[in-house]
N, C-alpha and C positions, 0 to 999 in steps of 0.2 A: 907362733900361736897369738891370735889377736884376743883382746879383752873387750867385751861389750860394756859400755857405760850407760848409765841412766842420767841424762842431763835434765835439770829442772830450771826452766827459764820463766821470765815474766816480761810481758809487753804491756806498757802502761796505756797506750792509746792505739790499738790495732787499726782502728778506722782511718787513722792518719799516718800510719807507719809505712814509709816507702823508702826504697833504696835510692841512691843518688842518680842512677842511670835508669831512665824509664824502660829501656829495652830489657832490663833484667829484673825490674822491681815487681813486687807483689801487687796485684790489682784486684784482690778478692773482696768479699763482703763480710767475712766473719771468721771465727775461730776454725770452723770446719774447712773453709776454703784455704786458710793459711796453713793448717796442718797438712792438707793435701799438697799444697805448693812446696812446702819445706820437705816433705817426705819424697816428693818427686825429685827435688834438687839434690837430695842425699842418695837416692837410688839410681838416678839416671845421669849420664854425662851431658845432657842437653844444655842446661844452664851454664855449665863450665865452657862448653863449646861456643855458645853465644858470646860469653865474656872474652874468650880467647880470640875470637874473630874480630873483636873490637880493638885489640891491642895493636900498637904500631908494627910489631914484629911477631905475629902469631906463632910462627914456627920456632921461635926462641923461648916460648913459654914452657916452663917445666911441666911435663905431663903428669907428674905426681900430684900436682894441684887439682887434677881432675878425677882423683880417686873417688870411687863410689862404694856404697854398702847396699847390696840388693835386699838385705833383711832389715834395713833401718825402718823404724816405726815412729810416728809422730802423732800425738794427740794434743788437742788444745780446747780450753773451755774458759768461759767468762766467770770470774770470781771477784766479787767486790770491786767492780768498775775497772778491772784490768784482765788481761788474758794470761792464764797459766798454760805453759807449754811443756810437755814432757817428750823427750827424745831418747830412744834407745838405739844405740849404734856402736859399731866398733871403729868409727872414724875418729881421728883425733880432734881435740877442741879447735885447733887451728883451721881445719877444714869446715867444721860446723860454723865457726865464726865467719869465715869467708862467705859461705852460702847465706847465712842470716844477714850479713851486711849487704850483700847484693839484693836480697829480697826486701828487707825493711830498714836498712841503714843501721844507725846506732840506737834504735828504739827498743832495744831489749837488754835485759840484765840476766846474767847467770847467777842462780842462787845456790845450786848444789850439784855435785857430781858424785855418783855412787856406782859401784860395780853392779852390773845388771844381772 
């Protein structure tokens, strides 16, 4: 049985938040675009597949790193000059961290995790 969690995140400067690899990085214009990009990254294997194809030995990459959650939901809004992001998912924090880092690098902070 999986447990859904509610992750509370903050991005201080979403307009300049980008991952290290342009091929994987978020390129949107605002909180709505970012929420859609992160939700897609959690629901679909496409971002993982692009990352895996970039690896020296793609066939040796652990498939478990590509796990998805078809029911993941993401919302984001601007509050006091930063972006607050809420994620509801049964994915572990390690996978959420991976997808966030691909999309926006280290531009985010986790504030809280609660059962959903």
